[in-house]
N, C-alpha and C positions, 0 to 999 in steps of 0.2 A: 379395828379402825383407829388410826392415830388421831389425837385431838390436839390442836394447836394450843400452846400455852395462852391462857387468858381468854380462850374462846367461850368458856362457860363461866358466867358470872352469877353471883347470887340473884336468884329470881329470874334468870334468863331461860331456864329449862322449860320446854313445852309441856305443860301438865295435861293430863287427860281431859280435865274440865275445859281448858282453853281450846284443846283440839276439837272437842265435841261442839263447843260454841261456834268454832270456825266451820265445821262440817255443816251444821244446821244453817248457817248463812250461805252456804254454797260456795262462795268465792274464797272463803278463808282458807280452805284446805289447799287450794292451788297456791296460795301465798306461802304456806308452810313448807310445801314440798321442795321448792328450789333451794331454800336455806339448808335443808338436809343434804340434798344432792351436791350442792356446792362444796360442802365440807368433805365429800367423798371424791369428787372429780370435777374439774372445771368444765365449762361448756354447758350447752342447753341439755336439760334432762330428756331422756328418751320418752316418746309418747307411750302411755300405758296401752298394753294390748287390749283390744276390744273386738266386737263382731265385725268392725269395718276396717281394721288395720291389716297390713301385710307384713308378717304373717298374722293371721287372726288369733284371737284369744283361744286358749285351750279349755275344754270343758270336762275332761275325764277326771277320774279319781286321783290321778297322779299330776294333775295340772298345778302349776305353781300358784302361790297366793296372789290375790288380786289387790291392786293398789286401791286404797280408800281415798276418795269416794269412788264407788264402782263406776267406771267410765261408761257403762251401758245403762246407767240410771240417770236420765237427763232432765234437768229442770228447764222448762220452757218459760214458766212464770214463777215469781217468788212464792206464790201461794203453795207451790208443790213442796217447798222446803220443809213445811210443817208436817208433810205426809211421808217423806222419805226418811229412812234410817241411814245415817251417814256411814256408820262403821259396821256395815254388813255387806256381803257379796251376794249376787245371784248365784244359786247353786243348781247344778244339774243333779237331781236325785236319782234318776234312773233313765235308761234308754233301752229300746228293744221292741217297741210297738210298731204298728203300721200306720195307724191314724188314731191318735189319742184325743179323747173328747170327754165332756161331761164330768169334770171333777166335782166332788161333793165331800164335805167334811162331816164326820160323825163325832160330835162333841162327847157323847157317851162312850163310844168305843175308842176315841183318840186315834182315828185312822182316816186316811183319805181313800175314797174309792173313785175310780174313773173307768171309762170304756175304751177298749181297743177294738173299734168297730169291725174292721175286716177280719180280725182274728177271732171274732165272735166270743169275746170274753170280757170280764171285768177284772181289774187289778186292784190291789190294796197295798198302800204304803202305811207302815206302822210307825207311829210317833216314837215308841219306846226304843226301837233299835234300827230304824231306817230301812228295814227289809221290805222287799216287794214280792208278793206272791199272787198267783191267780186266785181271785176271790170267787168268781163264778165263771165256769166254762159253759158253753152253749147258752149265752146270754141273750139269744135272739137278736144279735147285732144291735145291742142297746146303744143309745147315743147319750142324751142328757140324763143326769141324775141329780137328785137333791134329797134332803131329809126334811120331813115336815116338823111341826112343832111338838109332835109326840115322839120324835126320834126314829120314825119309820122311813125306810128308803123308798123313793119313787124312781122309776126308770122308764124312759121312753124307748120302746122297742121298734126298730125299723122292720125287722123281718115279719113279725106278727101284726104290725101296724096298730099298736095299742099302747096305753099307759097302764103300768102295773105298780102295785105297792107290796113291798115285802114286810110282812107282819113280824112282830116280836117272837111269835112261836114258830117261825120258819115257813108258814104258809104264804101263798101269793094271792093277792086280790086283784082282779082285773077292774081298773077304775073306769076306763073308757076304751072302746074299740070301734064304735060306730056313731054316726050322727044322722038322725032321721032315717035310720034303716040302711045307711050306706057306710061302707068300711072307711075308716080313716086312712090318710095317705101314708104317713110315717112320722108319728110324733117325734119332735126333735129336742125341745128343751122345756123344762117345767119349773115353776116356782110355787111355793106354798104361801097362803095368806092366813093371818091370825084367826079368821072366821071359820077355818077348816076347809076352805075351798082350795082347789088347785087350778092354776092357769097354765096352759101349755100351747105351744105352737105346733102346726101340722103342715109343714112343707112336703115336697115329694122326694127328698134326697135319698131315702131308703129304697127307691124304685130302681135299683141297679144291682147287678150281681155282686159287686165288690162290697157293698155295705148293706145288703139285704137280698132282695130278689126282684126281678122284673114282674110285670103283670102276667096273668094268664093270657093265652092267645087271644088277640083282638083288643087287648087293653092298650092305652096310650104308649106304654113303654115296650110293647111287644106286638105291634100291629100285625106283622106277618105271621106270628106264631112260630117262627123258626127257632127261637130260643126255648130250650127245655127248662122252664122255670122251676120245675120240681126237683131237678137233680141236686142231691145233697141237702134237701130241705125237708122239714117235717110235713106230714100230710095236710095239716090245716091251712097251708098256703095255696092249696090246689086251685081254688076258684077266685082268688083275690085279684081284683082289678081296680085301678084308680077310678073313683067315681065322684070325688068331691074337689072343689076348688081349694086352694091353700087358704088357711084360716087360723085364727087364734080362738081358743075355747076356754070357758070357765066351767069346771066341775064343782057342783055344789054337794055338800055332805048328804043331802037328801037323795042324791043319785042323778039329779037333773044336769044335763049338759047344755050350756048356752053358747051360742056363737057371739063373740064379743068384738072381733075385728074381721072384716070380710077381705076377700082377695082384691076387690076394687079399692079398698082403703089402703091396703099394704100387702103387695104380692110377696110370696115366698118368705113368710116370717121365719125367723131363726131364733137367736138368743133373745131373752127377755129378763127383766128384773124390776122389782118395785123400788121406789124411794123408801127411805127408812120409816117414814110415817104412813106409807101405803096409800098416799094420795096421788101418786103418779106412777105410771107404768111405762117403762122404756122397752121398745121392741125394735129389733134389727131386721131389716129387709135385705136379703142376699140375692144372688144372681139366679138366673133361670135354671130350673131343675128338670130332672127326667120326666118326660111326658107333658111338660108345660106347653100350653097353646098360646101363651102370651110372652112378652119380652122378658119377664122376670123382674126382680127388684133391682134397685140401683146401688146396692151395697152401701146403705146409709142407715140411720137410726131415727126413729120418730118417738115422740113422747106424748102420752095421753093423760088427761085428768081422770081420776077414778072417783066417781060419785058415791054417795052413801048407799045408793041402790045398786052399786057395782056396774053401773053403766059408764062407758067411756065417752069422753067428749074432748073438744078443743085440741084436736091433733095438730102437732107442730113438728117441723123438721128439727131434730136436735143437732145433727151434724151430717155433712156429706163425706166426712173423713178424707178430704183432700188436704194433705200435709206436705208442704214444700214441693208441691207439684206431683206428689205421689198419692195414688189412691190406696189408702190403708184400710182395705176392706174389713169391716167388723164382723164378728161371729158370735161371741158370747159376752155377757156383761154382768157386773155385780156393783152394788153401791156400798160405800163405807158408811159409818155411822153419822158422818157430817153431810151426807148426801152427794158426795163426789162420785162420779161414774167411772169405773175402771172397765176398759173394753179390750178384748183380745183383738189383735191386728194381723191382717195378712197384707203385707206391703211388698210382696215379692211375686206377683203374677208373671209367669213367663220369664223369670230370671231378673226382672227389673226391681228397683227399689231396695237394694241391699241396705240393711240397717233400719228398715221400717217395718219389719215383722216383730211382733212382741205384744206390748200392751200400751194403750194410750189412756191418759187420765184427764178427766174433764170436770169442771165445776158444774153444779146443778143448772147453771144458765147456759151451758154449752161452750165454755171457753177452755181450750186446750192448755193444760198447765204442766204436763210432764209426759215422758215416754220411758218405756223399758224395752231395751233392744234384746232380742233373742236371735240365735243363729238359725232358727226354724220358724215356720209359720205357726202362730199360736191360735189354736182353735177355741179354747175356752179357759175360764179361770174360776177360782173359788178362794175365799178367805177361810183360813183354818188355823190349826194349832190350838193348844189349851187356852191361850189368850185371844184367839182369833185375830192375831196381828201378823199372820204370815200369808202371803199371797202365793197360791199354787197355780202354776201355769202349764197347761197341756200343750207342749210343742207337738209337731207332727208325729215324731217317733219317741218323744222323751217327756219327762216330767221335771219341771223347774220350780224353784221356790225362792222367795225373797221376803225377809222380815221388813215390815213397814211401821211407821209411827202412828198408825191409826188402827181401827178395828173394822172388820166387815160387819155389815148389818145382818142380823140373825133372821132365819137360820142360814147356815152356810149353803 
């Protein structure tokens, strides 16, 4: 590139420190770019490719570098500038799933595990070399995963309608499979508490052939009995029928299972997470599921106070997730160490809302401060990496990641 005489004067070069200050402020980066482009060619600089441009941004391994600040990481409120990392791009780490869900970070193993529900497998991404391999085949159509404070993996199984724990010696412990003698619906998402308890949601979304199996003949998802629910399934599913309303449960280390949120309080519960101090519980309510006899949830999120006795109270609507007139249906959620709430977003029902799928970021008070756009519906998220400053995002068929300027609340 030719440089005009006198165009570079002492102290006029843009240092990395100046650039980073500008990036952190949000608007500064935009002020720097035109000066560089102007030296190359006159006229207005081209708009950076993103999920909403024509042509759209490329995501494959051969995609060209992305302009910083990443155009798909959007500041809504200046408070988000302290959480975003300006000189890093959203990366697609892998693609090839049917429906990616339940990412969870193993700090000990330095890997991310997640579920590919319809393919009945769990996948693992290794930090060391970025490789992805099948971690568990025949995972019982697992959905949500997490690791407890002892580093043991918990998995919500759709097919077998239970919550299990993988022990360090390789054995599997069934944590919960029934309540008051009735089989659970299909545990969906789970979080661990420092007191050793596990809190999990139990909506009916596994009651379908694609992500589990329907009921035995006569059940709500197989009234006529025409669907042969045992085809291709293990024998233990033979007599399973939906018997319970959708609920949220707390499993105590003593083995006791308590009902903490009823269907009347919050129908079709899905993703959930604690605040960093464990004094609040955020729970997402999603739409009507298989076999529901009610209208289902409203695709919103509610927050509860958690008492010292583990009782929930003071339920409040956290957000209805209407953004710019688009319903950005939530699915999974995680808090960072400052208490901000990061929520996966489905803003593209029926082909509408281009650019509103991905992640939304909220203050603890429920104020939207930032968005991350993805080219696919985002089902769930997890913080991970050795410093826990990387946000992993399960797109429909892919796994994405973005470094951020904060840390996720532990455990991942």
